[in-house]
Legacy VTK file of the C-alpha trace (Angstrom):
# vtk DataFile Version 3.0
C-alpha trace
ASCII
DATASET POLYDATA
POINTS 225 float
14.486 -113.678 -5.448
17.437 -114.806 -8.106
15.271 -114.658 -11.166
14.923 -111.219 -10.342
18.556 -110.441 -9.741
17.596 -109.084 -6.407
20.010 -108.235 -3.688
19.187 -109.084 0.062
20.733 -107.266 2.626
19.722 -108.196 5.877
20.310 -106.165 8.815
20.556 -106.877 12.822
17.159 -105.985 12.412
15.985 -108.876 10.623
15.250 -112.689 11.742
13.826 -115.747 10.261
11.008 -117.451 12.057
10.110 -120.638 11.908
6.198 -122.153 12.981
5.735 -125.760 13.492
2.430 -127.156 13.356
1.374 -129.269 16.391
-2.183 -129.012 16.246
-2.642 -132.645 15.804
-0.751 -133.506 19.243
-1.478 -133.895 23.004
-0.180 -131.435 25.003
2.308 -134.220 26.662
3.932 -134.347 23.018
3.832 -130.779 22.513
5.881 -130.296 25.834
8.206 -133.013 24.564
9.098 -130.775 22.043
9.607 -128.056 24.301
11.891 -130.232 26.426
13.862 -131.343 23.478
14.449 -127.531 22.400
15.481 -126.467 26.168
18.061 -129.180 26.353
20.000 -127.995 23.249
18.752 -124.240 22.740
22.223 -122.460 23.619
23.696 -124.774 21.149
21.035 -124.324 18.639
21.086 -120.600 19.001
24.837 -120.473 18.962
24.843 -122.060 15.335
22.900 -119.218 14.424
24.647 -115.663 13.881
26.834 -115.019 17.176
24.609 -111.507 17.490
21.154 -113.516 17.934
22.660 -114.845 21.180
22.176 -111.472 23.128
19.202 -110.264 21.028
15.986 -109.244 22.961
13.619 -110.426 20.767
14.814 -114.159 21.087
15.790 -114.467 24.569
16.654 -118.090 25.651
14.824 -119.671 28.408
18.205 -120.081 30.445
18.872 -116.631 30.359
15.372 -115.316 30.979
13.409 -118.235 32.934
9.521 -116.431 32.826
8.437 -117.676 30.049
8.929 -121.631 30.859
7.720 -120.952 34.125
4.670 -118.989 32.987
3.614 -121.949 30.423
4.412 -124.801 33.111
2.173 -122.791 35.520
-0.371 -122.320 32.856
-0.195 -126.115 32.052
-0.649 -127.002 35.717
-3.843 -124.863 36.152
-6.020 -125.669 32.873
-4.347 -128.469 31.322
-6.489 -128.691 28.505
-6.462 -124.739 28.071
-2.960 -123.407 29.147
-2.951 -119.764 30.028
-0.606 -118.120 27.485
0.188 -114.663 28.094
2.012 -112.451 24.797
3.778 -110.170 26.941
5.724 -112.876 28.636
5.937 -115.287 25.720
6.352 -113.748 22.849
10.019 -112.629 22.599
11.442 -116.041 23.887
13.877 -118.077 21.314
11.069 -120.130 21.474
8.045 -118.383 21.399
4.706 -120.650 22.930
2.220 -117.755 22.927
1.612 -118.865 19.001
0.156 -122.287 20.428
-2.758 -120.133 21.200
-2.797 -118.281 17.897
-2.014 -120.782 15.270
-1.416 -123.973 17.065
2.086 -123.716 16.404
5.510 -122.977 18.448
7.626 -120.432 16.593
11.196 -120.792 16.834
12.792 -117.343 16.217
16.573 -117.698 16.331
17.742 -117.671 13.235
19.037 -114.450 11.460
17.903 -112.979 8.321
19.448 -114.751 5.466
20.606 -114.041 2.039
20.423 -117.494 0.407
18.431 -120.835 1.251
21.153 -123.060 2.248
21.697 -122.146 5.858
17.585 -122.247 6.078
17.612 -125.900 4.833
19.898 -127.086 7.633
17.909 -125.138 9.965
14.686 -126.985 8.729
16.107 -130.081 8.874
17.467 -129.430 12.268
13.711 -128.700 13.662
12.493 -131.485 11.712
14.824 -133.739 13.465
14.238 -132.269 17.047
10.275 -133.085 16.155
10.675 -136.637 15.453
13.282 -137.193 18.268
10.919 -135.410 20.573
7.946 -137.556 19.672
9.792 -140.699 20.102
9.774 -140.271 23.764
6.629 -141.078 25.953
6.584 -137.847 27.800
9.242 -135.215 29.021
10.215 -137.231 31.842
11.564 -139.657 30.004
13.641 -137.362 27.999
15.250 -135.992 31.148
15.730 -139.927 32.011
17.540 -140.523 28.891
19.908 -137.801 29.240
20.756 -138.552 33.061
21.530 -141.975 32.211
23.293 -141.762 29.105
25.424 -138.260 28.569
27.304 -138.970 25.351
28.186 -138.206 21.981
25.208 -140.336 20.433
22.576 -138.402 22.367
24.338 -135.056 21.199
23.963 -136.482 17.544
20.723 -137.679 18.169
19.065 -134.426 19.414
21.260 -131.574 17.006
21.228 -133.854 13.839
22.522 -131.569 11.234
23.932 -129.216 13.161
25.718 -131.820 15.122
29.327 -131.379 12.866
29.637 -127.871 13.106
28.771 -127.683 16.745
31.551 -130.396 17.644
34.022 -128.255 15.555
33.534 -125.301 17.805
33.541 -126.966 20.963
34.438 -130.034 22.929
32.363 -132.952 23.493
32.424 -131.753 27.387
31.401 -128.363 26.722
28.715 -129.891 24.523
27.586 -132.157 27.294
27.771 -129.284 30.046
25.611 -127.161 27.596
22.808 -129.914 27.227
23.105 -130.440 31.094
22.402 -126.894 31.754
19.453 -127.158 29.501
18.131 -130.212 31.370
18.233 -128.040 34.414
16.445 -124.822 32.820
13.714 -127.381 31.980
12.960 -128.828 35.036
9.990 -126.708 36.167
8.006 -127.826 33.065
9.020 -131.093 33.412
8.129 -131.726 36.965
5.268 -129.932 36.938
2.759 -132.690 36.293
2.737 -136.442 36.225
1.773 -136.382 32.450
-0.485 -139.256 32.884
-2.906 -138.837 31.196
-3.320 -135.410 30.240
-6.120 -134.100 27.881
-5.774 -134.183 24.149
-4.964 -130.973 22.608
-8.167 -129.333 21.135
-8.472 -129.540 17.335
-8.395 -126.802 15.872
-6.324 -124.169 18.557
-8.520 -121.627 19.879
-7.204 -118.507 17.733
-7.571 -115.040 19.338
-9.345 -112.299 17.878
-6.416 -109.460 17.141
-8.114 -107.056 19.661
-9.116 -109.416 22.316
-7.106 -108.859 25.784
-5.529 -111.443 27.387
-7.450 -110.672 30.404
-10.774 -111.418 28.573
-9.431 -114.942 27.471
-8.271 -115.912 30.932
-11.711 -114.974 31.967
-13.020 -117.578 29.826
-10.748 -119.819 30.520
-11.703 -119.921 34.432
-15.392 -120.481 32.818
-14.275 -123.589 31.072
-12.875 -125.091 33.873
LINES 1 226
225 0 1 2 3 4 5 6 7 8 9 10 11 12 13 14 15 16 17 18 19 20 21 22 23 24 25 26 27 28 29 30 31 32 33 34 35 36 37 38 39 40 41 42 43 44 45 46 47 48 49 50 51 52 53 54 55 56 57 58 59 60 61 62 63 64 65 66 67 68 69 70 71 72 73 74 75 76 77 78 79 80 81 82 83 84 85 86 87 88 89 90 91 92 93 94 95 96 97 98 99 100 101 102 103 104 105 106 107 108 109 110 111 112 113 114 115 116 117 118 119 120 121 122 123 124 125 126 127 128 129 130 131 132 133 134 135 136 137 138 139 140 141 142 143 144 145 146 147 148 149 150 151 152 153 154 155 156 157 158 159 160 161 162 163 164 165 166 167 168 169 170 171 172 173 174 175 176 177 178 179 180 181 182 183 184 185 186 187 188 189 190 191 192 193 194 195 196 197 198 199 200 201 202 203 204 205 206 207 208 209 210 211 212 213 214 215 216 217 218 219 220 221 222 223 224
């Protein structure tokens, strides 16, 4: 864009979506990522443009709990092939429907950008979140760590490169309370299963044909059970 002297003018209708490849992970580790995201979701969304917090196309789980509940229910019913419905998952801040389509969760909160600098920070944050999440044995271990150690170090650990700006905008107490609310929002998922053992995630992740309806796919899942 710079070499062509293009002028980017993103509007409130534009956004930047990031997919993270998890096709080689177990479902337990995938749920670790979801759990870690839920804990810091409000802080991460708040770091993006203020208008993104109320955007109907990237709704946080604590604002609309149906997506995380639907994901938890699907995982409980079919651990090897969770039911993932596009209508209830697609427009969450973390879109889990793309796990079925591409083998990736889709992070949707970042606004449209004029330059790459903020995107680089966001990508570093997501990479850090991925690595932190995978360092835990299962989602219950993540919640246990927070319950035992709600501290600056834990906030820094999960927020990574976002910590500096977040800590400038609010007190440590506000940050930890936001993370506590995130813990509450993800409990339906964390306590759905005992996590040991869960089936290894299939490789590759089944990809839907463009016109295949969820009802047809759900029927196939029941046949596999």
